[in-house]
N, CA and C atoms as a LAMMPS dump frame, in Angstrom:
ITEM: TIMESTEP
0
ITEM: NUMBER OF ATOMS
495
ITEM: BOX BOUNDS ff ff ff
-5.0000000000000000e+02 5.0000000000000000e+02
-5.0000000000000000e+02 5.0000000000000000e+02
-5.0000000000000000e+02 5.0000000000000000e+02
ITEM: ATOMS id mol type element x y z
1 1 1 N -163.15 235.033 -44.69
2 1 2 C -164.423 235.279 -45.208
3 1 3 C -165.471 235.968 -44.864
4 2 1 N -165.551 236.237 -43.361
5 2 2 C -165.93 237.131 -43.839
6 2 3 C -165.119 238.873 -43.018
7 3 1 N -164.106 238.631 -43.123
8 3 2 C -163.542 239.568 -43.14
9 3 3 C -163.821 240.755 -44.054
10 4 1 N -163.299 239.561 -45.731
11 4 2 C -164.136 240.667 -47.07
12 4 3 C -165.384 240.206 -46.838
13 5 1 N -166.326 240.256 -46.766
14 5 2 C -167.759 240.272 -47.07
15 5 3 C -168.104 241.601 -46.103
16 6 1 N -166.757 241.735 -44.78
17 6 2 C -166.964 243.314 -44.106
18 6 3 C -165.946 244.198 -44.836
19 7 1 N -165.26 243.855 -45.934
20 7 2 C -165.205 244.513 -47.028
21 7 3 C -166.41 245.797 -48.149
22 8 1 N -166.961 244.079 -47.918
23 8 2 C -168.283 244.889 -48.911
24 8 3 C -168.796 246.039 -48.769
25 9 1 N -169.107 246.213 -47.263
26 9 2 C -170.391 246.174 -46.517
27 9 3 C -168.932 247.431 -46.785
28 10 1 N -168.552 247.544 -46.147
29 10 2 C -167.284 249.014 -45.636
30 10 3 C -167.046 249.392 -46.904
31 11 1 N -167.104 249.056 -48.117
32 11 2 C -166.798 250.174 -49.598
33 11 3 C -168.115 251.064 -49.367
34 12 1 N -168.959 250.128 -48.779
35 12 2 C -170.09 250.12 -49.751
36 12 3 C -171.267 251.85 -48.129
37 13 1 N -169.848 252.268 -48.089
38 13 2 C -170.301 253.228 -46.317
39 13 3 C -171.011 252.409 -45.81
40 14 1 N -171.458 251.064 -45.163
41 14 2 C -172.739 250.379 -43.742
42 14 3 C -171.385 250.399 -43.656
43 15 1 N -171.594 250.656 -42.103
44 15 2 C -170.965 249.863 -40.614
45 15 3 C -171.338 248.95 -39.755
46 16 1 N -170.487 248.321 -39.664
47 16 2 C -170.93 246.904 -39.54
48 16 3 C -170.843 246.875 -37.724
49 17 1 N -171.348 246.023 -36.953
50 17 2 C -170.75 246.5 -35.169
51 17 3 C -171.208 244.548 -35.148
52 18 1 N -169.888 245.155 -34.803
53 18 2 C -169.558 242.896 -34.602
54 18 3 C -168.876 243.02 -33.448
55 19 1 N -169.516 241.934 -32.826
56 19 2 C -168.855 241.299 -30.972
57 19 3 C -169.244 241.992 -30.285
58 20 1 N -171.046 241.73 -30.305
59 20 2 C -172.052 242.526 -28.985
60 20 3 C -172.538 241.302 -29.242
61 21 1 N -173.314 241.261 -28.338
62 21 2 C -174.021 240.008 -27.838
63 21 3 C -175.83 240.455 -26.953
64 22 1 N -177.002 240.029 -27.414
65 22 2 C -178.213 240.253 -25.632
66 22 3 C -177.361 240.832 -24.992
67 23 1 N -177.814 241.229 -23.82
68 23 2 C -177.742 241.183 -22.623
69 23 3 C -178.44 240.992 -21.916
70 24 1 N -179.133 240.919 -22.096
71 24 2 C -180.937 240.208 -21.487
72 24 3 C -182.031 241.561 -21.876
73 25 1 N -183.739 240.125 -21.419
74 25 2 C -184.455 241.136 -22.13
75 25 3 C -185.373 241.999 -21.339
76 26 1 N -187.008 242.256 -20.951
77 26 2 C -188.029 242.948 -20.025
78 26 3 C -188.894 242.247 -20.373
79 27 1 N -189.439 242.501 -19.497
80 27 2 C -190.49 241.821 -19.708
81 27 3 C -191.011 239.606 -19
82 28 1 N -192.424 240.02 -18.947
83 28 2 C -192.414 238.673 -17.749
84 28 3 C -191.785 237.504 -18.475
85 29 1 N -190.949 236.685 -17.15
86 29 2 C -190.477 235.043 -18.263
87 29 3 C -191.693 233.827 -17.341
88 30 1 N -191.502 233.26 -18.889
89 30 2 C -193.193 232.777 -19.463
90 30 3 C -192.41 231.732 -19.335
91 31 1 N -191.749 231.397 -19.841
92 31 2 C -190.946 229.902 -20.08
93 31 3 C -191.796 229.135 -20.803
94 32 1 N -191.384 228.092 -21.517
95 32 2 C -191.815 227.256 -22.225
96 32 3 C -191.432 226.062 -21.798
97 33 1 N -190.596 225.28 -20.882
98 33 2 C -189.674 224.831 -21.254
99 33 3 C -188.948 224.011 -21.771
100 34 1 N -188.429 224.57 -22.922
101 34 2 C -187.62 223.937 -24.014
102 34 3 C -186.765 223.989 -23.402
103 35 1 N -185.299 223.1 -24.101
104 35 2 C -184.004 223.726 -23.708
105 35 3 C -183.771 224.529 -25.088
106 36 1 N -183.013 225.519 -24.059
107 36 2 C -182.171 226.584 -25.125
108 36 3 C -180.797 227.061 -25.059
109 37 1 N -180.356 226.948 -25.521
110 37 2 C -179.281 227.508 -25.619
111 37 3 C -178.499 228.357 -26.397
112 38 1 N -178.676 229.622 -26.606
113 38 2 C -177.593 230.46 -28.12
114 38 3 C -178.96 229.501 -29.453
115 39 1 N -180.258 229.271 -28.915
116 39 2 C -181.645 229.114 -30.036
117 39 3 C -182.075 227.623 -29.36
118 40 1 N -183.028 227.401 -30.032
119 40 2 C -183.957 225.918 -29.171
120 40 3 C -182.833 225.181 -29.964
121 41 1 N -183.016 224.699 -29.026
122 41 2 C -181.999 223.162 -29.177
123 41 3 C -183.362 222.039 -29.408
124 42 1 N -182.712 221.205 -30.736
125 42 2 C -183.466 219.958 -31.345
126 42 3 C -182.546 218.757 -31.9
127 43 1 N -182.698 218.385 -31.676
128 43 2 C -182.019 216.952 -32.5
129 43 3 C -182.678 216.55 -33.816
130 44 1 N -181.424 215.976 -34.375
131 44 2 C -181.972 216.237 -35.679
132 44 3 C -183.352 215.732 -36.829
133 45 1 N -183.404 215.555 -36.026
134 45 2 C -185.398 215.364 -36.637
135 45 3 C -186.39 216.386 -36.139
136 46 1 N -185.155 217.758 -35.849
137 46 2 C -185.495 218.801 -35.351
138 46 3 C -187.179 219.065 -34.575
139 47 1 N -186.474 217.744 -33.624
140 47 2 C -187.428 217.538 -32.069
141 47 3 C -186.66 218.627 -30.948
142 48 1 N -187.429 218.957 -30.696
143 48 2 C -186.774 219.57 -29.51
144 48 3 C -187.209 218.615 -28.091
145 49 1 N -187.395 219.096 -26.834
146 49 2 C -187.329 217.693 -25.789
147 49 3 C -188.905 217.856 -25.565
148 50 1 N -188.872 218.385 -25.777
149 50 2 C -190.72 218.497 -26.068
150 50 3 C -190.847 217.361 -27.037
151 51 1 N -192.408 215.649 -27.965
152 51 2 C -191.804 215.634 -28.746
153 51 3 C -193.332 216.428 -29.885
154 52 1 N -193.442 217.03 -28.641
155 52 2 C -194.866 218.395 -29.641
156 52 3 C -194.701 218.672 -29.755
157 53 1 N -193.004 219.866 -29.922
158 53 2 C -193.022 220.763 -29.837
159 53 3 C -191.446 220.741 -31.55
160 54 1 N -191.429 221.125 -32.743
161 54 2 C -190.501 220.907 -33.575
162 54 3 C -189.671 223.091 -33.947
163 55 1 N -188.953 222.249 -34.466
164 55 2 C -188.151 223.969 -34.184
165 55 3 C -187.786 224.343 -36.144
166 56 1 N -187.454 224.498 -36.27
167 56 2 C -186.51 224.832 -38.121
168 56 3 C -185.775 226.516 -38.368
169 57 1 N -185.089 226.008 -39.454
170 57 2 C -185.016 228.215 -39.424
171 57 3 C -183.623 228.347 -37.961
172 58 1 N -183.398 229.847 -38.365
173 58 2 C -182.882 231.014 -37.295
174 58 3 C -183.277 230.262 -35.928
175 59 1 N -184.111 229.282 -35.668
176 59 2 C -183.871 229.59 -34.28
177 59 3 C -183.412 227.991 -33.461
178 60 1 N -183.964 227.053 -34.667
179 60 2 C -183.255 225.661 -34.512
180 60 3 C -181.28 225.96 -34.091
181 61 1 N -181.1 225.067 -33.426
182 61 2 C -179.679 224.504 -33.108
183 61 3 C -179.524 223.476 -32.934
184 62 1 N -178.738 222.831 -34.063
185 62 2 C -179.118 221.369 -34.041
186 62 3 C -177.052 221.042 -33.881
187 63 1 N -177.039 219.477 -33.743
188 63 2 C -175.838 219.011 -34.067
189 63 3 C -174.942 218.217 -35.049
190 64 1 N -174.648 219.54 -35.453
191 64 2 C -173.528 219.236 -36.542
192 64 3 C -172.741 218.519 -36.595
193 65 1 N -172.639 217.016 -37.606
194 65 2 C -171.798 215.878 -37.209
195 65 3 C -170.587 215.747 -36.977
196 66 1 N -169.793 217.185 -38.314
197 66 2 C -168.632 217.292 -38.433
198 66 3 C -167.243 217.932 -37.882
199 67 1 N -168.333 219.062 -37.373
200 67 2 C -168.137 220.139 -35.221
201 67 3 C -168.257 219.453 -34.7
202 68 1 N -169.328 217.974 -34.942
203 68 2 C -169.555 217.383 -33.342
204 68 3 C -170.185 219.012 -32.608
205 69 1 N -170.659 220.334 -32.489
206 69 2 C -170.777 220.524 -31.424
207 69 3 C -171.95 221.685 -32.449
208 70 1 N -172.955 222.35 -30.816
209 70 2 C -174.548 223.144 -32.07
210 70 3 C -173.918 223.67 -32.959
211 71 1 N -175.184 223.608 -33.68
212 71 2 C -174.527 225.643 -34.744
213 71 3 C -176.426 225.783 -35.071
214 72 1 N -176.203 227.228 -35.646
215 72 2 C -177.809 227.655 -36.474
216 72 3 C -177.322 228.433 -37.981
217 73 1 N -178.016 227.161 -38.439
218 73 2 C -177.988 227.695 -39.903
219 73 3 C -179.499 228.427 -39.928
220 74 1 N -178.44 229.446 -40.051
221 74 2 C -179.071 230.769 -40.939
222 74 3 C -179.818 232.139 -41.626
223 75 1 N -180.296 230.634 -42.592
224 75 2 C -180.818 231.161 -44.006
225 75 3 C -182.154 230.569 -44.527
226 76 1 N -182.556 230.847 -45.067
227 76 2 C -184.176 230.408 -45.374
228 76 3 C -184.459 229.066 -46.279
229 77 1 N -183.102 228.628 -46.733
230 77 2 C -183.428 227.777 -47.068
231 77 3 C -182.991 226.895 -46.51
232 78 1 N -182.081 226.676 -44.929
233 78 2 C -182.006 226.089 -43.394
234 78 3 C -183.892 225.725 -43.628
235 79 1 N -183.922 226.442 -43.206
236 79 2 C -185.85 226.733 -42.996
237 79 3 C -186.933 225.618 -43.998
238 80 1 N -186.549 226.133 -44.998
239 80 2 C -187.814 225.33 -46.433
240 80 3 C -186.65 223.832 -46.238
241 81 1 N -185.831 224.116 -46.03
242 81 2 C -184.853 222.244 -46.109
243 81 3 C -185.538 220.677 -45.173
244 82 1 N -185.587 222.301 -43.918
245 82 2 C -185.701 221.217 -42.732
246 82 3 C -187.07 221.215 -42.824
247 83 1 N -188.427 221.926 -42.856
248 83 2 C -189.143 221.526 -43.049
249 83 3 C -190.805 220.891 -43.126
250 84 1 N -190.16 220.246 -44.233
251 84 2 C -190.29 218.503 -44.48
252 84 3 C -189.728 217.686 -43.356
253 85 1 N -188.473 217.67 -42.497
254 85 2 C -187.848 216.356 -42.253
255 85 3 C -188.878 216.478 -40.52
256 86 1 N -188.977 218.274 -40.12
257 86 2 C -189.471 218.818 -39.153
258 86 3 C -190.852 217.986 -38.509
259 87 1 N -191.948 217.874 -39.859
260 87 2 C -192.924 218.383 -40.162
261 87 3 C -193.134 216.314 -39.808
262 88 1 N -192.354 215.382 -41.114
263 88 2 C -191.943 213.799 -40.799
264 88 3 C -191.829 214.354 -38.757
265 89 1 N -191.208 214.242 -38.51
266 89 2 C -191.569 213.687 -36.222
267 89 3 C -192.266 214.281 -36.632
268 90 1 N -192.952 215.196 -36.288
269 90 2 C -194.661 216.267 -35.603
270 90 3 C -194.986 214.757 -36.027
271 91 1 N -195.181 214.274 -37.09
272 91 2 C -196.212 213.747 -37.758
273 91 3 C -196.425 211.779 -36.75
274 92 1 N -194.931 211.134 -37.304
275 92 2 C -195.358 210.242 -35.961
276 92 3 C -194.298 210.678 -34.898
277 93 1 N -194.646 211.548 -33.864
278 93 2 C -194.623 212.005 -32.817
279 93 3 C -193.041 211.736 -31.861
280 94 1 N -192.162 211.342 -33.364
281 94 2 C -190.734 210.795 -32.749
282 94 3 C -190.252 211.42 -34.037
283 95 1 N -189.023 211.425 -33.823
284 95 2 C -187.468 211.143 -35.393
285 95 3 C -187.288 210.261 -35.891
286 96 1 N -187.756 210.739 -36.535
287 96 2 C -187.827 208.68 -37.566
288 96 3 C -187.611 209.392 -39.351
289 97 1 N -187.018 211.109 -39.042
290 97 2 C -185.533 210.995 -40.554
291 97 3 C -185.052 212.272 -39.526
292 98 1 N -184.068 212.48 -40.312
293 98 2 C -182.919 213.601 -39.971
294 98 3 C -182.881 214.203 -40.437
295 99 1 N -181.861 215.163 -40.46
296 99 2 C -181.601 216.604 -41.146
297 99 3 C -179.918 216.358 -41.017
298 100 1 N -179.973 216.17 -42.203
299 100 2 C -178.608 215.826 -42.764
300 100 3 C -177.514 216.822 -43.739
301 101 1 N -178.725 217.363 -44.53
302 101 2 C -178.341 218.607 -45.577
303 101 3 C -177.074 219.454 -44.259
304 102 1 N -175.108 219.843 -45.44
305 102 2 C -175.093 221.452 -45.06
306 102 3 C -175.793 222.867 -45.81
307 103 1 N -175.345 223.263 -45.366
308 103 2 C -175.963 224.281 -45.244
309 103 3 C -175.583 225.028 -46.675
310 104 1 N -176.374 225.899 -46.912
311 104 2 C -176.268 226.355 -48.302
312 104 3 C -177.053 228.377 -48.225
313 105 1 N -176.529 229.061 -48.86
314 105 2 C -177.312 230.642 -48.477
315 105 3 C -176.667 230.791 -50.368
316 106 1 N -177.467 232.102 -50.58
317 106 2 C -177.058 233.77 -51.999
318 106 3 C -177.271 234.341 -51.351
319 107 1 N -176.951 235.737 -51.507
320 107 2 C -177.375 236.502 -51.592
321 107 3 C -176.299 237.407 -52.523
322 108 1 N -177.107 238.614 -52.453
323 108 2 C -176.969 239.443 -54.003
324 108 3 C -176.871 240.667 -53.819
325 109 1 N -175.363 241.506 -52.777
326 109 2 C -174.839 242.792 -51.841
327 109 3 C -173.985 242.796 -53.298
328 110 1 N -174.213 244.561 -52.875
329 110 2 C -174.06 246.217 -53.491
330 110 3 C -173.279 245.311 -54.867
331 111 1 N -174.219 244.631 -55.849
332 111 2 C -173.662 244.302 -57.237
333 111 3 C -172.566 243.259 -57.324
334 112 1 N -172.297 241.849 -56.059
335 112 2 C -171.79 241.218 -56.074
336 112 3 C -172.988 239.678 -55.66
337 113 1 N -172.747 238.517 -56.026
338 113 2 C -173 237.71 -55.412
339 113 3 C -172.694 236.963 -55.132
340 114 1 N -172.832 236.629 -52.82
341 114 2 C -171.621 235.856 -52.366
342 114 3 C -172.898 234.113 -52.378
343 115 1 N -171.797 233.334 -52.246
344 115 2 C -172.021 231.888 -51.546
345 115 3 C -171.791 231.718 -51.413
346 116 1 N -172.385 230.671 -50.412
347 116 2 C -171.511 229.221 -49.828
348 116 3 C -172.355 228.075 -49.297
349 117 1 N -171.974 227.181 -49.726
350 117 2 C -171.978 226.044 -49.291
351 117 3 C -171.764 224.518 -47.838
352 118 1 N -172.043 223.916 -47.357
353 118 2 C -170.675 223.028 -46.121
354 118 3 C -170.724 224.032 -45.136
355 119 1 N -170.097 222.962 -44.645
356 119 2 C -169.195 223.809 -43.422
357 119 3 C -168.507 224.737 -42.989
358 120 1 N -168.106 225.934 -42.196
359 120 2 C -167.186 226.361 -42.17
360 120 3 C -166.148 226.121 -41.709
361 121 1 N -164.462 225.244 -41.931
362 121 2 C -164.009 225.819 -40.587
363 121 3 C -162.72 226.87 -40.548
364 122 1 N -161.502 225.938 -39.817
365 122 2 C -160.307 226.948 -39.945
366 122 3 C -159.279 226.888 -40.617
367 123 1 N -159.512 225.73 -41.884
368 123 2 C -158.962 225.277 -42.817
369 123 3 C -159.199 225.997 -44.159
370 124 1 N -159.257 227.833 -45.037
371 124 2 C -160.06 228.279 -46.076
372 124 3 C -158.621 228.208 -46.908
373 125 1 N -158.661 227.537 -48.303
374 125 2 C -157.826 228.176 -48.758
375 125 3 C -158.286 228.474 -50.383
376 126 1 N -157.675 229.874 -50.767
377 126 2 C -158.448 230.092 -52.488
378 126 3 C -158.049 229.175 -53.276
379 127 1 N -159.155 228.648 -54.003
380 127 2 C -158.846 227.975 -55.099
381 127 3 C -159.105 228.131 -56.549
382 128 1 N -159.104 230.002 -56.938
383 128 2 C -159.719 230.03 -58.016
384 128 3 C -160.322 231.703 -57.713
385 129 1 N -158.992 232.598 -58.365
386 129 2 C -159.281 234.422 -58.766
387 129 3 C -159.017 234.549 -57.71
388 130 1 N -158.971 236.055 -58.067
389 130 2 C -159.144 236.988 -56.771
390 130 3 C -159.104 237.231 -55.835
391 131 1 N -159.529 237.083 -54.797
392 131 2 C -159.598 237.407 -52.891
393 131 3 C -160.171 239.385 -53.247
394 132 1 N -158.722 239.864 -53.576
395 132 2 C -158.49 241.728 -53.025
396 132 3 C -159.153 241.834 -54.455
397 133 1 N -159.952 241.38 -55.38
398 133 2 C -160.678 241.755 -56.683
399 133 3 C -161.779 241.233 -56.532
400 134 1 N -162.58 240.748 -55.839
401 134 2 C -163.691 240.304 -54.884
402 134 3 C -164.607 239.138 -55.844
403 135 1 N -163.509 238.251 -56.203
404 135 2 C -163.819 237.372 -57.602
405 135 3 C -163.263 236.553 -57.401
406 136 1 N -163.304 235.477 -56.188
407 136 2 C -162.654 234.225 -55.354
408 136 3 C -163.629 232.374 -55.877
409 137 1 N -163.144 231.629 -55.513
410 137 2 C -164.113 231.06 -54.798
411 137 3 C -162.313 230.008 -54.036
412 138 1 N -163.79 230.303 -52.416
413 138 2 C -162.763 229.296 -51.716
414 138 3 C -162.795 228.034 -50.554
415 139 1 N -162.416 227.34 -50.667
416 139 2 C -162.667 225.518 -50.445
417 139 3 C -162.146 225.76 -48.986
418 140 1 N -163.305 225.236 -47.639
419 140 2 C -163.483 224.806 -46.582
420 140 3 C -162.737 223.464 -46.444
421 141 1 N -161.708 222.512 -45.563
422 141 2 C -161.57 221.621 -45.773
423 141 3 C -161.086 221.248 -44.066
424 142 1 N -161.928 220.206 -43.613
425 142 2 C -160.682 219.316 -42.54
426 142 3 C -159.432 218.079 -42.248
427 143 1 N -159.831 218.436 -41.898
428 143 2 C -158.836 216.744 -42.784
429 143 3 C -158.297 216.515 -44.21
430 144 1 N -158.536 217.188 -44.881
431 144 2 C -157.906 217.628 -45.956
432 144 3 C -159.326 217.291 -47.21
433 145 1 N -160.316 216.431 -46.8
434 145 2 C -161.51 216.527 -47.079
435 145 3 C -162.569 218.229 -46.986
436 146 1 N -162.863 218.319 -48.124
437 146 2 C -163.813 219.157 -48.966
438 146 3 C -164.952 219.187 -47.678
439 147 1 N -164.664 220.714 -46.848
440 147 2 C -166.042 220.455 -46.055
441 147 3 C -166.933 221.866 -46.77
442 148 1 N -166.236 222.681 -46.804
443 148 2 C -167.366 223.863 -47.698
444 148 3 C -166.535 224.694 -48.504
445 149 1 N -167.876 225.936 -49.619
446 149 2 C -167.504 226.489 -50.224
447 149 3 C -168.31 227.86 -50.501
448 150 1 N -166.603 228.983 -50.148
449 150 2 C -167.275 230.408 -50.521
450 150 3 C -167.071 230.89 -51.758
451 151 1 N -167.958 231.728 -52.18
452 151 2 C -167.81 232.346 -53.638
453 151 3 C -168.092 233.416 -53.847
454 152 1 N -167.523 234.419 -54.643
455 152 2 C -167.658 235.486 -54.804
456 152 3 C -168.068 236.55 -55.989
457 153 1 N -168.483 236.177 -56.8
458 153 2 C -168.15 236.422 -58.082
459 153 3 C -168.383 235.438 -58.768
460 154 1 N -168.282 234.125 -57.72
461 154 2 C -168.099 232.879 -59.412
462 154 3 C -169.182 231.607 -59.513
463 155 1 N -170.59 231.697 -59.894
464 155 2 C -170.999 230.732 -59.718
465 155 3 C -170.662 229.689 -60.525
466 156 1 N -169.754 229.194 -61.507
467 156 2 C -170.123 228.103 -61.854
468 156 3 C -168.804 226.888 -61.593
469 157 1 N -167.363 228.262 -60.712
470 157 2 C -166.314 227.085 -59.931
471 157 3 C -167.38 226.799 -58.611
472 158 1 N -167.711 227.332 -58.652
473 158 2 C -168.781 227.512 -56.758
474 158 3 C -169.219 225.997 -57.425
475 159 1 N -170.31 226.118 -58.383
476 159 2 C -171.198 224.801 -58.873
477 159 3 C -169.897 223.951 -58.626
478 160 1 N -169.26 223.543 -59.543
479 160 2 C -168.811 222.976 -59.508
480 160 3 C -167.978 221.554 -57.855
481 161 1 N -167.135 222.716 -57.165
482 161 2 C -166.34 222.574 -56.488
483 161 3 C -167.942 221.758 -55.396
484 162 1 N -169.213 222.568 -54.691
485 162 2 C -170.008 222.051 -54.394
486 162 3 C -170.544 220.916 -54.551
487 163 1 N -170.777 220.342 -55.733
488 163 2 C -170.995 218.834 -56.038
489 163 3 C -169.979 217.851 -55.735
490 164 1 N -169.192 218.302 -55.142
491 164 2 C -168.058 217.32 -54.158
492 164 3 C -168.386 217.34 -52.602
493 165 1 N -168.953 218.112 -51.914
494 165 2 C -169.729 218.344 -50.856
495 165 3 C -170.074 216.981 -50.465
């Protein structure tokens, strides 16, 4: 599905640079004492190793129950949904509520509506529409269970499938 989105950019004369990582930063090393690894590591309550510090949104890296590895939810909807969990944990001084929602985002790009909800896995299947025409819905599965839904210009079928997550 990333390749399909890449095609949208290419069709609009946008050059994508992929596979490039940051090699380092210059400046003074202040160090926060927080555990970091491709983001600030948090528990399911958005609490860091220091219970007086929380992290949400793009920077927060939490363990995904489905995949069993740490992930970042890199869209404003995640930050919005994580905020209530994080504040509750911060005020309690410990993790008392848990962020358990799967990711959701939408974006309008080059005249196309792109939507995603859930967790992407390696098993992705087109379930409706035409991928080449950029109007379709695809479903992600893990052991035949629906884990995610991706769509371009198909809001109604997307919403219908999203209810099963």
